[in-house]
SEGU-228862 format. One line per field, with one value per residue: residue number from 1; x, y, z of N, C-alpha, C, CB in turn. Coordinates in steps of 0.2 Angstrom, whole numbers, plus 5000, padded with zeros to 4 digits. Glycine has a CB too. Layout:
% SEGU-228862
i (NUM_...)
n.u (X_...)
n.v (Y_...)
n.w (Z_...)
ca.u (X_...)
ca.v (Y_...)
ca.w (Z_...)
c.u (X_...)
c.v (Y_...)
c.w (Z_...)
cb.u (X_...)
cb.v (Y_...)
cb.w (Z_...)
This chain:
% SEGU-228862
i (1_2_3_4_5_6_7_8_9_10_11_12_13_14_15_16_17_18_19_20_21_22_23_24_25_26_27_28_29_30_31_32_33_34_35_36_37_38_39_40_41_42_43_44_45_46_47_48_49_50_51_52_53_54_55_56_57_58_59_60_61_62_63_64_65_66_67_68_69_70_71_72_73_74_75_76_77_78_79_80_81_82_83_84_85_86_87_88_89_90_91_92_93_94_95_96_97_98_99_100_101_102_103_104_105_106_107_108_109_110_111_112_113_114_115_116_117_118_119_120_121_122_123_124_125_126_127_128_129_130_131_132_133_134_135_136_137_138_139_140_141_142_143_144_145_146_147_148_149_150_151_152_153_154_155_156_157_158_159_160_161_162_163_164_165_166_167_168_169_170_171_172_173_174_175_176_177_178_179_180_181_182_183_184_185_186_187_188_189_190_191_192_193_194_195_196_197_198_199_200_201_202_203_204_205_206_207_208_209_210_211_212_213_214_215_216_217_218_219_220_221_222_223_224_225_226_227_228_229_230_231_232_233_234_235_236_237_238_239_240_241_242_243_244_245_246_247_248_249_250_251_252_253_254_255_256_257_258_259_260_261_262_263_264_265_266_267_268_269_270_271_272_273_274_275_276_277_278_279_280_281_282_283_284_285_286_287_288_289_290_291_292_293_294_295_296_297_298_299_300_301_302_303_304_305_306_307_308_309_310_311_312_313_314_315_316_317_318_319_320_321_322_323_324_325_326)
n.u (4931_4939_4946_4961_4957_4944_4943_4948_4943_4934_4918_4911_4905_4893_4888_4897_4914_4925_4935_4951_4954_4964_4968_4967_4956_4939_4922_4913_4921_4919_4911_4898_4892_4882_4873_4860_4858_4861_4851_4840_4841_4840_4833_4821_4830_4843_4840_4847_4855_4869_4872_4869_4879_4891_4889_4891_4904_4910_4906_4913_4926_4927_4925_4936_4946_4944_4946_4959_4965_4961_4968_4981_4980_4978_4990_4998_5004_5000_5004_5002_4996_4992_4981_4982_4974_4979_4981_4983_4985_4981_4967_4968_4958_4959_4968_4970_4970_4972_4962_4969_4975_4981_4986_4985_4989_4992_5005_5005_5016_5021_5028_5045_5050_5042_5041_5040_5026_5013_5008_4999_4996_4981_4969_4957_4947_4945_4947_4941_4942_4934_4932_4922_4907_4904_4901_4902_4916_4932_4940_4956_4965_4980_4989_5005_5007_5011_5016_5007_4991_4976_4963_4947_4936_4920_4914_4904_4906_4904_4904_4915_4916_4921_4922_4918_4924_4922_4933_4940_4952_4964_4981_4992_5005_5021_5018_5004_4996_4985_4974_4967_4961_4965_4958_4947_4944_4945_4953_4953_4968_4978_4987_5001_5005_5010_5024_5041_5054_5069_5084_5077_5068_5053_5036_5027_5024_5018_5016_5020_5018_5019_5020_5010_5011_5007_5008_5020_5030_5034_5045_5038_5025_5011_4995_4986_4972_4967_4965_4969_4964_4972_4978_4988_4986_4984_4985_4979_4973_4982_4992_4984_4981_4993_4996_4986_4988_4992_4988_4979_4970_4963_4957_4948_4940_4934_4927_4918_4910_4904_4897_4888_4881_4875_4865_4858_4852_4845_4836_4820_4813_4803_4805_4809_4823_4826_4817_4819_4833_4839_4843_4854_4862_4865_4873_4884_4888_4893_4904_4911_4914_4923_4933_4937_4941_4952_4961_4962_4968_4980_4986_4986_4996_5007_5009_5018_5031_5030_5027_5038_5047_5044_5046_5039_5030_5017_5017_5022_5034_5040_5043_5034_5020_5012_4994_4980_4963_4953)
n.v (5070_5066_5050_5040_5028_5028_5026_5013_5002_5003_5009_5007_5021_5022_5033_5043_5048_5036_5036_5029_5015_5012_4999_4995_4987_4985_4985_4980_4972_4959_4944_4941_4953_4966_4979_4976_4966_4973_4983_4975_4974_4986_4999_5009_5015_5015_5019_5018_5005_5007_5015_5007_4997_5005_5008_4995_4992_5002_4998_4985_4989_4996_4986_4977_4985_4987_4973_4971_4980_4973_4961_4966_4972_4960_4954_4963_4973_4986_5001_5008_5022_5039_5050_5066_5081_5097_5115_5129_5143_5158_5169_5187_5198_5212_5217_5223_5217_5225_5227_5221_5218_5205_5187_5179_5171_5155_5142_5125_5113_5096_5086_5083_5072_5061_5045_5038_5037_5035_5041_5055_5072_5080_5092_5098_5108_5125_5141_5157_5174_5187_5205_5211_5209_5196_5189_5174_5171_5165_5152_5145_5130_5125_5111_5104_5092_5082_5092_5102_5105_5114_5118_5124_5133_5140_5152_5160_5175_5180_5195_5199_5188_5171_5161_5145_5132_5116_5106_5094_5090_5080_5081_5078_5081_5088_5100_5112_5126_5138_5150_5166_5179_5195_5207_5220_5214_5214_5208_5200_5198_5183_5175_5165_5150_5138_5134_5131_5130_5135_5131_5123_5115_5106_5109_5098_5081_5080_5092_5109_5127_5141_5159_5165_5176_5186_5177_5170_5161_5167_5173_5174_5177_5179_5174_5181_5182_5169_5153_5135_5118_5103_5086_5071_5057_5039_5034_5022_5019_5024_5014_5003_5008_5008_4995_4992_4988_4976_4960_4964_4973_4964_4957_4966_4968_4955_4954_4965_4960_4949_4956_4963_4952_4947_4957_4956_4943_4945_4955_4964_4965_4959_4950_4942_4939_4939_4929_4917_4915_4915_4904_4899_4910_4910_4899_4903_4914_4908_4902_4913_4918_4908_4910_4923_4921_4913_4921_4932_4925_4922_4934_4939_4931_4935_4947_4949_4950_4961_4971_4970_4977_4990_5006_5015_5026_5022_5008_4994_4983_4973_4957_4949_4938_4930_4930_4925_4931_4925)
n.w (5016_5001_4998_4993_4991_4985_4972_4969_4963_4948_4941_4927_4917_4907_4900_4899_4902_4911_4925_4926_4936_4952_4953_4940_4937_4933_4938_4929_4922_4926_4922_4925_4927_4921_4912_4911_4921_4932_4932_4935_4949_4954_4965_4974_4983_4977_4964_4950_4942_4941_4952_4962_4960_4962_4976_4981_4979_4986_4999_5000_4999_5011_5020_5018_5021_5035_5039_5036_5046_5057_5056_5057_5070_5078_5077_5084_5077_5075_5082_5099_5099_5104_5099_5101_5101_5096_5098_5087_5090_5099_5101_5101_5104_5106_5098_5082_5065_5051_5036_5020_5004_5003_5003_5018_5034_5041_5042_5043_5048_5046_5058_5058_5064_5063_5056_5039_5028_5032_5044_5047_5047_5053_5050_5060_5063_5057_5063_5063_5066_5062_5060_5053_5045_5032_5016_5006_5006_5003_5010_5011_5009_5006_5001_5001_4994_4981_4971_4974_4980_4980_4990_4992_5002_5003_5013_5025_5035_5052_5061_5075_5083_5086_5072_5067_5057_5052_5044_5043_5037_5029_5029_5016_5012_5016_5022_5025_5020_5027_5024_5021_5009_5012_5007_5010_5022_5040_5054_5071_5080_5079_5089_5087_5095_5094_5089_5083_5095_5104_5095_5086_5093_5095_5098_5100_5096_5084_5075_5069_5068_5057_5052_5038_5025_5012_5002_5006_5018_5033_5046_5062_5074_5071_5066_5058_5061_5060_5066_5070_5075_5077_5074_5074_5064_5059_5043_5035_5023_5013_5013_5008_4996_4990_4988_4979_4965_4965_4972_4981_4974_4966_4977_4982_4971_4969_4982_4980_4969_4975_4985_4977_4971_4982_4984_4973_4975_4987_4984_4984_4973_4960_4945_4930_4931_4945_4949_4942_4942_4955_4963_4956_4957_4970_4971_4963_4971_4982_4976_4973_4985_4991_4982_4985_4999_4998_4990_4999_5010_5004_5002_5015_5021_5015_5020_5032_5026_5019_5029_5037_5030_5030_5037_5048_5057_5060_5060_5069_5071_5079_5084_5076_5075_5064_5060_5051_5048_5042)
ca.u (4937_4941_4952_4964_4953_4938_4943_4952_4939_4930_4912_4910_4900_4891_4885_4903_4921_4927_4942_4954_4955_4970_4970_4966_4950_4932_4917_4910_4925_4916_4907_4891_4890_4880_4868_4853_4858_4861_4844_4835_4841_4839_4826_4820_4836_4848_4837_4850_4860_4876_4872_4869_4886_4895_4888_4894_4911_4912_4905_4918_4932_4927_4925_4943_4950_4943_4949_4966_4967_4960_4973_4987_4979_4979_4997_5002_5008_4997_5007_4998_4997_4987_4980_4981_4973_4983_4978_4989_4985_4976_4965_4969_4953_4960_4973_4967_4974_4968_4961_4975_4973_4986_4984_4988_4986_4997_5007_5005_5021_5021_5034_5050_5052_5037_5044_5036_5020_5006_5006_4998_4993_4974_4966_4950_4943_4948_4944_4942_4939_4933_4929_4917_4903_4906_4898_4906_4923_4936_4945_4960_4970_4985_4993_5011_5007_5011_5016_5002_4984_4972_4956_4944_4929_4917_4911_4901_4909_4900_4909_4916_4916_4925_4918_4921_4923_4924_4935_4943_4956_4970_4987_4996_5011_5025_5015_4998_4994_4978_4974_4961_4963_4962_4955_4941_4942_4949_4953_4957_4975_4978_4994_5003_5008_5013_5029_5047_5058_5077_5088_5072_5064_5046_5031_5024_5027_5014_5017_5021_5015_5023_5016_5010_5009_5008_5010_5026_5031_5038_5046_5034_5020_5005_4991_4981_4964_4966_4968_4966_4966_4975_4981_4991_4982_4987_4981_4980_4971_4988_4995_4980_4982_5000_4995_4980_4989_4993_4983_4974_4965_4959_4953_4942_4935_4930_4922_4913_4906_4900_4892_4883_4877_4870_4860_4853_4849_4840_4832_4813_4810_4801_4806_4811_4829_4826_4813_4822_4841_4841_4847_4860_4865_4867_4879_4889_4890_4897_4911_4915_4917_4928_4939_4939_4944_4959_4965_4963_4973_4987_4988_4988_5002_5013_5010_5024_5037_5028_5027_5044_5051_5041_5049_5034_5027_5011_5019_5027_5036_5044_5040_5028_5018_5006_4988_4975_4957_4947)
ca.v (5071_5060_5045_5037_5021_5029_5023_5007_4998_5008_5006_5010_5025_5021_5039_5047_5045_5033_5037_5023_5013_5011_4992_4993_4983_4988_4980_4978_4967_4953_4941_4941_4960_4969_4984_4972_4963_4978_4986_4970_4974_4993_5000_5016_5017_5017_5022_5015_4999_5009_5018_5001_4994_5009_5007_4988_4993_5006_4993_4980_4993_4998_4979_4975_4990_4985_4967_4972_4983_4968_4957_4970_4972_4954_4953_4968_4977_4993_5004_5011_5029_5043_5056_5072_5087_5103_5121_5133_5150_5161_5175_5193_5202_5219_5219_5223_5216_5229_5224_5222_5214_5199_5181_5178_5166_5151_5136_5119_5108_5089_5085_5079_5066_5056_5041_5035_5041_5033_5045_5061_5078_5081_5098_5096_5114_5131_5146_5164_5180_5193_5211_5214_5203_5195_5183_5171_5172_5159_5150_5141_5126_5123_5106_5104_5086_5081_5098_5107_5104_5119_5116_5130_5132_5146_5153_5167_5177_5184_5199_5200_5181_5165_5157_5138_5128_5109_5104_5087_5089_5076_5084_5073_5083_5090_5106_5115_5133_5140_5157_5170_5185_5200_5212_5222_5211_5215_5202_5200_5195_5176_5174_5158_5147_5131_5135_5128_5134_5136_5125_5120_5111_5105_5109_5092_5075_5080_5097_5116_5132_5147_5164_5165_5183_5188_5171_5168_5159_5172_5172_5178_5174_5181_5170_5185_5181_5162_5148_5129_5113_5097_5080_5066_5050_5034_5034_5015_5020_5024_5007_4999_5011_5006_4988_4991_4986_4969_4955_4968_4975_4958_4955_4971_4966_4949_4956_4969_4956_4945_4960_4964_4946_4947_4962_4953_4937_4947_4961_4963_4966_4953_4950_4936_4937_4937_4923_4911_4914_4916_4898_4899_4916_4908_4895_4908_4918_4904_4901_4919_4919_4904_4913_4928_4919_4910_4927_4935_4922_4922_4941_4940_4927_4939_4954_4950_4952_4968_4975_4971_4982_4997_5010_5020_5027_5018_5001_4992_4977_4969_4950_4948_4931_4932_4926_4928_4931_4922)
ca.w (5011_4996_4999_4987_4990_4982_4965_4969_4958_4945_4939_4920_4916_4900_4898_4899_4903_4917_4927_4927_4943_4954_4952_4933_4937_4933_4940_4923_4919_4929_4917_4928_4928_4914_4914_4911_4927_4937_4932_4939_4956_4956_4968_4976_4987_4972_4957_4944_4943_4942_4959_4966_4959_4966_4983_4983_4978_4992_5005_4999_5001_5018_5024_5017_5025_5042_5039_5036_5052_5062_5056_5060_5077_5080_5077_5087_5072_5076_5088_5104_5098_5106_5094_5105_5097_5097_5095_5085_5091_5104_5098_5105_5101_5107_5093_5075_5059_5046_5029_5016_4999_5002_5006_5025_5038_5045_5039_5047_5046_5049_5062_5054_5068_5060_5051_5034_5025_5035_5049_5043_5051_5051_5052_5062_5063_5056_5067_5060_5070_5058_5063_5049_5042_5025_5013_5000_5007_5001_5014_5007_5012_5001_5003_4997_4991_4973_4968_4977_4979_4983_4992_4993_5005_5002_5019_5027_5042_5056_5064_5082_5086_5083_5067_5067_5051_5052_5038_5044_5031_5030_5025_5014_5011_5022_5026_5022_5021_5029_5023_5017_5006_5017_5004_5013_5028_5045_5059_5077_5080_5082_5091_5086_5101_5093_5085_5085_5100_5103_5092_5082_5097_5093_5103_5101_5092_5078_5070_5072_5064_5056_5049_5031_5023_5005_4998_5008_5025_5036_5054_5066_5078_5069_5062_5054_5062_5059_5071_5069_5079_5073_5077_5069_5063_5055_5037_5032_5016_5009_5013_5004_4989_4987_4986_4975_4958_4965_4974_4985_4969_4965_4982_4982_4965_4971_4987_4977_4965_4980_4988_4972_4970_4988_4983_4968_4978_4992_4982_4984_4966_4956_4938_4927_4933_4952_4950_4939_4943_4962_4966_4952_4959_4977_4970_4961_4976_4986_4973_4973_4992_4991_4978_4989_5005_4996_4988_5005_5014_5001_5003_5022_5022_5012_5024_5036_5023_5017_5034_5040_5026_5031_5042_5048_5064_5061_5060_5075_5068_5084_5087_5072_5075_5060_5060_5047_5051_5038)
c.u (4938_4947_4955_4960_4947_4938_4948_4949_4934_4923_4910_4904_4898_4889_4891_4909_4921_4934_4945_4955_4962_4973_4970_4960_4943_4927_4913_4915_4923_4911_4900_4888_4888_4875_4861_4853_4857_4854_4839_4835_4840_4833_4826_4826_4841_4846_4840_4854_4867_4877_4873_4876_4891_4895_4891_4901_4914_4911_4911_4925_4933_4928_4933_4947_4950_4946_4956_4969_4966_4965_4980_4986_4980_4986_5001_5006_5006_5000_5001_4999_4991_4987_4978_4979_4976_4980_4984_4990_4980_4974_4966_4964_4954_4965_4970_4972_4970_4967_4967_4974_4979_4983_4988_4985_4992_4999_5008_5010_5020_5028_5039_5052_5047_5040_5038_5030_5013_5003_5005_4995_4986_4972_4959_4945_4948_4944_4946_4938_4939_4930_4924_4913_4905_4903_4903_4913_4927_4941_4949_4964_4974_4989_4999_5011_5007_5011_5012_4995_4980_4965_4953_4937_4926_4912_4908_4904_4905_4905_4909_4915_4920_4920_4922_4919_4926_4926_4938_4947_4963_4976_4991_5003_5015_5022_5008_4997_4987_4977_4967_4964_4960_4959_4948_4939_4948_4948_4955_4963_4974_4986_4996_5007_5011_5018_5036_5051_5065_5080_5083_5068_5057_5042_5027_5027_5023_5016_5018_5018_5020_5018_5016_5007_5011_5011_5017_5026_5035_5039_5042_5029_5013_5001_4986_4974_4962_4969_4965_4968_4968_4977_4985_4988_4986_4982_4983_4977_4977_4991_4991_4981_4988_5000_4990_4982_4991_4987_4977_4968_4960_4954_4947_4937_4931_4925_4916_4908_4901_4895_4886_4878_4872_4864_4855_4849_4843_4836_4824_4809_4808_4801_4808_4818_4829_4822_4816_4830_4843_4845_4853_4865_4868_4873_4885_4892_4895_4904_4915_4918_4923_4934_4942_4943_4951_4963_4967_4969_4980_4990_4990_4995_5008_5014_5016_5030_5036_5029_5034_5049_5049_5044_5044_5031_5021_5011_5024_5028_5040_5040_5034_5026_5012_5001_4984_4968_4951_4948)
c.v (5065_5056_5042_5030_5022_5026_5017_5002_5003_5005_5010_5014_5025_5028_5045_5044_5041_5034_5030_5021_5012_5004_4990_4989_4987_4983_4976_4972_4960_4950_4941_4948_4963_4975_4981_4969_4968_4982_4981_4971_4982_4994_5007_5019_5019_5020_5018_5010_5001_5012_5012_4998_4998_5008_5000_4989_4997_5002_4988_4983_4994_4991_4977_4979_4988_4978_4967_4975_4978_4963_4960_4970_4966_4951_4958_4972_4985_4996_5007_5019_5033_5049_5062_5078_5093_5109_5126_5140_5152_5168_5181_5198_5210_5221_5218_5222_5219_5225_5226_5216_5209_5193_5180_5173_5162_5145_5131_5114_5102_5089_5081_5072_5060_5052_5038_5040_5040_5038_5052_5066_5079_5087_5097_5103_5120_5136_5153_5169_5186_5199_5214_5208_5202_5189_5180_5172_5165_5158_5144_5136_5123_5117_5105_5097_5086_5087_5103_5105_5110_5117_5122_5129_5139_5147_5160_5168_5181_5188_5198_5193_5176_5162_5151_5135_5121_5106_5097_5086_5085_5079_5079_5075_5085_5096_5108_5122_5134_5147_5160_5176_5191_5207_5214_5218_5212_5210_5204_5196_5188_5175_5167_5156_5140_5131_5132_5133_5134_5130_5121_5115_5111_5106_5103_5087_5076_5085_5104_5120_5138_5152_5163_5172_5184_5183_5168_5166_5164_5170_5177_5174_5176_5176_5174_5183_5173_5158_5141_5124_5107_5092_5076_5059_5046_5033_5027_5015_5020_5018_5003_5001_5009_4999_4986_4987_4978_4965_4959_4970_4970_4956_4960_4970_4960_4950_4960_4965_4951_4949_4962_4958_4945_4952_4959_4947_4940_4953_4959_4964_4959_4954_4943_4934_4935_4931_4917_4910_4915_4910_4898_4905_4914_4904_4899_4912_4914_4903_4907_4920_4914_4907_4919_4926_4916_4916_4931_4932_4922_4929_4942_4936_4931_4945_4954_4952_4959_4973_4976_4975_4989_5000_5016_5020_5024_5011_4999_4984_4972_4962_4949_4940_4931_4927_4929_4927_4929_4914)
c.w (5007_4999_4993_4986_4986_4975_4964_4964_4955_4943_4932_4920_4908_4896_4898_4901_4910_4919_4928_4934_4945_4953_4944_4932_4937_4935_4934_4919_4921_4924_4919_4928_4921_4916_4915_4918_4933_4938_4935_4946_4959_4959_4970_4980_4982_4965_4951_4947_4944_4949_4964_4966_4963_4973_4986_4983_4985_4999_5005_5002_5008_5022_5024_5021_5033_5044_5040_5043_5058_5062_5059_5067_5081_5081_5080_5083_5073_5083_5093_5104_5100_5102_5098_5100_5100_5094_5093_5087_5097_5101_5103_5102_5102_5101_5086_5070_5053_5039_5024_5010_4998_5005_5013_5029_5042_5040_5044_5044_5050_5052_5058_5058_5066_5055_5046_5032_5028_5040_5046_5048_5048_5054_5054_5060_5061_5059_5064_5065_5066_5062_5059_5046_5034_5023_5007_5001_5006_5006_5011_5011_5006_5004_4998_4993_4984_4969_4970_4975_4983_4984_4995_4997_5005_5009_5020_5034_5045_5061_5072_5086_5082_5078_5066_5060_5052_5046_5038_5038_5033_5026_5023_5012_5017_5026_5022_5025_5022_5028_5020_5014_5010_5014_5007_5020_5034_5050_5066_5076_5082_5083_5091_5093_5100_5088_5087_5090_5099_5100_5088_5086_5095_5099_5105_5096_5085_5073_5074_5066_5063_5053_5042_5029_5016_5001_5000_5016_5028_5044_5057_5070_5077_5064_5058_5055_5061_5064_5069_5075_5075_5077_5072_5070_5059_5049_5033_5025_5012_5008_5008_4997_4986_4985_4981_4968_4959_4967_4977_4980_4967_4970_4983_4977_4967_4976_4984_4973_4970_4983_4983_4971_4976_4987_4978_4971_4983_4990_4982_4978_4963_4949_4936_4930_4940_4953_4948_4940_4950_4964_4962_4955_4966_4976_4968_4966_4981_4983_4973_4980_4993_4988_4982_4995_5003_4994_4995_5010_5011_5002_5011_5024_5019_5016_5028_5032_5020_5023_5037_5036_5027_5037_5043_5055_5066_5061_5066_5073_5073_5085_5083_5073_5071_5060_5055_5050_5047_5038)
cb.u (4943_4942_4950_4971_4952_4936_4946_4953_4935_4933_4906_4910_4902_4885_4880_4902_4927_4925_4942_4961_4951_4971_4965_4972_4950_4930_4911_4908_4932_4913_4909_4890_4895_4877_4868_4853_4864_4866_4842_4837_4847_4840_4826_4814_4839_4853_4838_4854_4859_4878_4866_4864_4888_4894_4881_4891_4914_4907_4899_4919_4933_4920_4921_4945_4948_4935_4947_4969_4963_4953_4975_4987_4972_4975_4999_5006_5007_4990_5012_4998_4999_4988_4975_4987_4965_4991_4973_4988_4984_4979_4957_4976_4946_4963_4980_4963_4975_4971_4955_4981_4972_4992_4986_4989_4981_4995_5014_4998_5028_5020_5033_5057_5051_5030_5047_5033_5020_5006_5012_4993_4997_4970_4967_4949_4940_4949_4945_4940_4943_4929_4935_4920_4895_4914_4891_4903_4925_4939_4942_4964_4966_4989_4988_5017_5002_5005_5016_5004_4981_4973_4956_4943_4930_4912_4916_4893_4916_4895_4908_4912_4908_4928_4918_4919_4926_4918_4941_4937_4958_4969_4991_4993_5011_5032_5020_4992_4997_4975_4980_4955_4961_4968_4954_4935_4942_4948_4956_4952_4980_4975_4995_5008_5003_5007_5031_5052_5057_5080_5092_5076_5065_5045_5026_5016_5026_5007_5012_5028_5008_5029_5018_5005_5012_5013_5010_5032_5033_5035_5054_5030_5022_5005_4988_4984_4961_4968_4965_4970_4961_4980_4976_4999_4975_4989_4982_4978_4966_4992_4995_4973_4981_5005_4994_4977_4995_4999_4986_4977_4968_4963_4957_4945_4940_4935_4926_4916_4910_4905_4895_4886_4882_4874_4863_4857_4854_4844_4833_4810_4815_4794_4810_4812_4834_4823_4806_4821_4844_4835_4843_4859_4861_4862_4877_4886_4884_4894_4909_4910_4911_4927_4937_4933_4940_4958_4961_4957_4971_4986_4982_4982_5002_5011_5004_5026_5039_5021_5022_5047_5051_5034_5056_5028_5026_5006_5021_5023_5041_5046_5038_5028_5017_5009_4985_4974_4956_4947)
cb.v (5073_5063_5040_5036_5018_5037_5028_5003_4992_5011_5007_5005_5032_5016_5042_5053_5050_5025_5042_5022_5007_5012_4988_4989_4978_4992_4983_4983_4968_4954_4934_4938_4965_4964_4990_4967_4958_4984_4987_4963_4972_4998_4996_5016_5012_5011_5029_5021_4995_5015_5022_4995_4994_5017_5007_4983_4997_5012_4990_4977_4999_5001_4974_4974_4997_4984_4962_4977_4989_4964_4955_4976_4975_4948_4951_4965_4975_4993_5009_5008_5031_5045_5054_5074_5088_5102_5125_5133_5154_5162_5175_5195_5201_5221_5214_5230_5208_5236_5227_5222_5217_5202_5175_5185_5161_5149_5137_5116_5111_5084_5082_5083_5067_5059_5035_5029_5040_5026_5045_5060_5084_5075_5104_5094_5116_5133_5146_5164_5181_5192_5216_5218_5205_5195_5184_5173_5175_5159_5147_5145_5120_5129_5099_5104_5081_5077_5096_5113_5097_5126_5111_5134_5130_5147_5151_5167_5180_5180_5206_5205_5179_5160_5161_5134_5132_5105_5108_5082_5096_5069_5089_5070_5089_5092_5112_5111_5138_5137_5159_5172_5186_5203_5211_5221_5203_5222_5196_5198_5199_5171_5177_5157_5147_5126_5142_5127_5131_5137_5121_5116_5112_5099_5115_5092_5069_5081_5097_5117_5134_5146_5171_5159_5188_5195_5172_5173_5152_5179_5173_5183_5175_5188_5165_5185_5185_5160_5149_5126_5111_5100_5076_5065_5052_5028_5040_5010_5026_5030_5004_4999_5018_5008_4984_4997_4989_4968_4950_4973_4978_4952_4956_4978_4965_4943_4960_4974_4951_4942_4967_4966_4940_4949_4969_4950_4933_4949_4963_4968_4970_4951_4956_4936_4943_4943_4924_4911_4920_4917_4892_4900_4922_4905_4889_4912_4921_4897_4899_4925_4917_4897_4915_4932_4913_4906_4931_4936_4915_4921_4946_4937_4920_4940_4955_4943_4948_4969_4973_4964_4980_4997_5012_5018_5035_5021_4999_4992_4978_4972_4951_4950_4928_4932_4926_4923_4939_4925)
cb.w (5015_4989_5004_4988_4997_4982_4960_4976_4961_4938_4944_4915_4918_4899_4902_4905_4902_4917_4934_4923_4945_4962_4955_4931_4942_4926_4945_4918_4922_4936_4916_4934_4932_4909_4908_4906_4928_4936_4924_4937_4959_4950_4975_4980_4991_4971_4957_4940_4937_4937_4960_4964_4952_4964_4985_4978_4972_4993_5005_4992_4997_5020_5021_5010_5024_5044_5034_5031_5053_5061_5048_5057_5079_5076_5070_5093_5065_5076_5087_5111_5091_5114_5089_5109_5097_5095_5100_5077_5085_5111_5096_5105_5105_5113_5093_5074_5058_5045_5026_5019_4992_5005_5002_5028_5035_5052_5035_5049_5047_5043_5069_5053_5076_5058_5054_5037_5018_5037_5055_5038_5051_5053_5047_5069_5069_5048_5075_5053_5077_5052_5065_5043_5042_5024_5011_4994_5015_4994_5021_5002_5016_4998_5003_5002_4994_4971_4960_4974_4982_4978_4998_4987_5013_4996_5025_5028_5040_5061_5063_5085_5087_5088_5060_5073_5045_5055_5036_5044_5028_5028_5030_5007_5006_5020_5026_5025_5016_5035_5019_5023_4998_5021_4997_5009_5027_5049_5056_5083_5084_5077_5099_5080_5107_5090_5083_5079_5107_5110_5097_5077_5104_5089_5101_5101_5095_5080_5065_5074_5066_5052_5051_5028_5028_5005_4991_5007_5025_5036_5055_5062_5085_5066_5066_5047_5057_5052_5078_5062_5084_5068_5081_5071_5061_5058_5032_5037_5015_5011_5020_5006_4989_4992_4992_4973_4955_4971_4978_4989_4963_4963_4989_4982_4959_4974_4993_4972_4961_4986_4991_4965_4970_4994_4980_4962_4982_4998_4974_4990_4961_4959_4935_4919_4932_4956_4947_4932_4939_4966_4964_4945_4960_4981_4965_4955_4980_4987_4965_4972_4997_4988_4971_4991_5008_4990_4983_5010_5015_4993_5002_5027_5019_5004_5028_5039_5017_5014_5040_5039_5018_5032_5041_5043_5065_5056_5053_5082_5062_5090_5094_5065_5082_5053_5067_5040_5053_5031)
């Protein structure tokens, strides 16, 4: 699944439009980066210089994300949360849900007890029990986030057995609808078991489900042939994305440039650039690394004030004694 971090730093596409980055920075903004230089390091793995550049940005983003979590763990800011997986329903194969041309399934709600935006509900698998074979069926996950995001999965269904689809979908909104249009499709009943109880009591600390029929949430215990398993996870990508326009965007930019320079220094390609510029590139890489470390430490020193103002289930702020890790 795509992450908001996927475009924290952009890499200019000279053959088409480039989506603006979260930070406002592009790798080609760096004075040492050009199409000519990138072409010098391209090889059979990346084919083009732009592919190489994109891979370095992705690597830098991943490393900085890991560094941030290491700093937070070292300072006991990460809570000890257990991500338990819950199942929404139980199939009753003796009860038939007949074909009907309406959208139907279930709605998964994020628990209102969760504080902040970093703790998210994740759908791991969608289970479907059809009573007829079908091909090219559209399985829909509608996320309430940002006015509504519809995700479609085209699947084939095998009759009279549980069909499992690994979606690993991170729900960003307050709820997500999981449904199939029932035109020409009959299902075995899926009896919902993970719903609110008396006085709105919750079945767990993560989420609960309700029926979805004819494009509406309804009161009932029928999932119309659909079941899911889900858990709650901490999405620290969102924290990084929220800080991308400040010093963090610059940190990823510096790290990406350093990773790219390492690729140029250690490439097995022989050409004028790699032969005559390697020593100069090593010195430039050292300067970049120093600039990166200084920027990272400045960012890390500012994190206590950032974290202390956060009220989130994925942040534990008692007794912060801050340490940097670079």
